[in-house]
N, C-alpha and C positions, 0 to 999 in steps of 0.2 A: 326428283319429283315422285312426289306422293301416288300413288295409285297405279293401275294398267290400262293403257290406250285402249279408248274400244277396236276390237279387231277390223278390218274390212271385210265386209259381208256384202256379197249382194243382195240388191232387193228380191233377185229371181232366184228360188230355193234351186227348182227345177225345170226342164221344158218336156213335156209330155206330146208327140207328135209338134213339135215346133211351136207348142203354146209354151208361153210361160208363165209358171206358176208360181207366185208371189208366197213368201212366211207364212203370211196371215190366213191366205188360202188352202195350204199346205196342212197347216193346223187345223183348221174346219173339218179337212178331208179326215185327217188320222183320228181326230176327235170323233168325229160320226162312225167311222166305220169300226174302229176298235171298243167304240161305246156301244154299238150294236152288236160285235160279237159277244161283249162282256155281259150287256144284257141277256142275248140268248142262253148265255151259261150259267146264268143268274133265275132264267126263269125254270130252266129243269130242278132246280135245288127247292121251289115252291109247288106244293099240291095241289093241281087244280090250275086254274089260269090265275093271269097270264100266263100264257103257256108261248110256245117260240113262233109260233102264227101269229099268234098278237104281236109280239115284237118286232117280225119283219114288215107287219102290217103299219106299224105305229112308226118306221123309222122317218117319211115324210112327213108326217106329221110333227114330229121334235125337229128335224131340219129347219121347218116353218117357223114356229116358236120359237126357236131359237136365235133366228135370223130378224124375221119382225120384232119380237119383243127386247132383242138387244139393241138393232137401231132405233127405234120410237124410243126407248127408253135412253139414249144418249142423245137422241134429240132434243128432246121434252126437261132431259133433265139436267145437261151438260152445255149445251150450246142451244136453246132456243133463240137467243138472241141472234146469232146469227142465221139460223136457217128459217126462222120465223121471214125473214127481207131476202130466202133464197130456198122458195118453198120445191123448185124444180131438181135441190141436191139431195133432198131425201132420200128420196130409191138409191141413190149413188153409192151402194154400200160398197163399192170397189175403191171408193178412196177414202177407207176407212170410216173408224167411230163407231163403237160397240160397246156399251153397258152391259156388266153380267146380272146387274139386279133386275134391267131390262128385262134381261134374256130369261131370267129366272120366272118372271111374270109370266114371259109367253109361254115356257114351258109348263107352270101351273096350268095356265087355260088351257093349252091341248090334250095335258092330262084327262082333265076333266072331262072334256067335250069327247074324247076320244072312249074313256070308261066309262061315260054315260053311253055312249054309242052303240057300245061292244058288250054292254050289262057288266064290266070286272069290277072289282073294286077301288078307288081311285088310289085307297092309300098303297097296295099291296103294288100298283101300276108304277107309284110313286117312289117307292123304296128302291125297285129295282131303277129308275130311272137315276134316283139320287146318287146309288152305291156308285152308276160309272161316271156322274158327272165329274169327277174330280180329274179322268182320263181326258176330256172336253181342257180343262182348265189348265191340267200340266200343258197340253201341246202350245195353247195360246199365251199361258206367259212365257214360253220358250220362244216363240215369235215376237211377242214385243221384247225383247232382247235383241233379237236378231234385227231390229225394225230400227234397235237404239232411241225406243220412246218408252213412255212410262218408267222414265227412270228414278233413284232416291234422290235423298237429299243430298247435299253437299255432307263431305265426313273425311275423315284423316285416318280410318281403318285400314290397314293394309292390302287388304283385296278391295278397294274402291277401285271404280273404272272410270275413266276418264270417256264420256258419253260427246260426239263434236255437237250434239244438239244441245247437249248441256253447258256450252262454254268449255268446254274442255276441261271443267273443273274436277276432281275429283268426289262422284256421289257413290252412297251405296245402288250396288246391284239389287233392286228392291223385284224385278221381275223374277229374278232365280230364287229370291227367298219365296214369294207367293208361290212359283212351281214347285219348290220344296214344301211346302208347307201347303195349302190348297190342292194342289197336286200328288205329290207323293204319300205325305202323313196320312193326311185324309183319305187317300183311297186305300191304304193300310189297314187305316180303323175300321171305316166301313164295310170291307172284304172280309175283317177278322168277326166283324157283328152278323155279315150277312152268312157265315158259314156257320152259326150256332144254333138249331132249330128254335131254341128259347127265343131268342130276338125275330126272326121271321114271323113266327106265330103273333108278335104283337107288331101288327099292319098300321105302319106309320110310325114306328118306333127309328126306323135304320134314316126316313125321310127327316125326321125331327133334329137328330144325331147329324146329320150332313148342314141343316140350316143352322145350329149351331156353333156345328166345328168351323163351317167358312166365315158365318160372322165372327169370330172373335180371331179366327188367323188372320182376319181384313182386317179388323180395327188393329191388330196389335203390328202386323205389316205397315200399315198408312203410320207409323207412328217413323217410319226411316224414306217412304213416299214421297216424292216430291210434290205438293196440290195440283190440280189441274189448273193452270196459269189463269183460264178464266175466269177460274172459283175463289181461288186462293182459298185462306181460312176464314171458315163461318163465322159468326159475331161471336157462338159459344166457344170460340178456340179449334174448332175439331173438324175435319177434314170432309165432305161430302161422303167419300167412302165409310167414314165410321158412322156417321149418321144416318145413312139409307143401311147399316149391317145393324146398325143396335135393334130394330126391329127383328129383324132376321132370326139375332138370339133372341128374343120375346117369343117369336113366333115358334120356334123351334123347343123350347123350353116347357110352354103349354102344351104344344105337343104330346112332347116325352110322358107329362105327368098325364094327361087325356089318355093316353095308349095305355098306359100300367094302370089306371082306374078301373079298367075294364080287364074282363075274363081274358086271355088269349083264346084268338080264333084255331 
């Protein structure tokens, strides 16, 4: 039989003081904690503000932006037909259902609000947060794999995985493709750029590269990922993930050009 059988993975990752912590919750916890530590490290590379104190105070804001934006993005873009008839289900994030693109909108919103309140550079704060974002993406995609969800299309490649929810047919482990590209590769790229003073002085450049990098990687992996069952392929032949990633790439390119049209700060 082609491919590997999906391993029997408990939905509970660990127990803390008798309370079960599921993979998705653990992914968010690891993403926020490690992302916060990494942002504090990056803050010391930038002269002035945002500094470590600004990053510490911003942690609660970023948690709110990710969860609220991710949930509302999923509800309105991917499952509005269901949630419009079950409004009380919308706040129940523990039942699953988050959208990266919705989370991105939420994060951008809290960056703007927080920077305005603290009199910080929006682009400088955006650069730091964008450089840390692949950490959360990496753990999130691993949680998707552990949950046997968001799997790929049917394939005959030797490394295919037979997911129970996918009818035990051999499928691309697209969650791992995304973890490798959106998580590891994008993190390495942004880390290397953040270490270079030339690019740190170009406020907004790192954020622009993040938008381009994530958008391109997502569009690529969507070629191997099974489209959402409730949406399928759009009339254009594209998936919803590809459709909403195209504006990301365009905005990222515009931002990079805008940054290089100005003198470095």
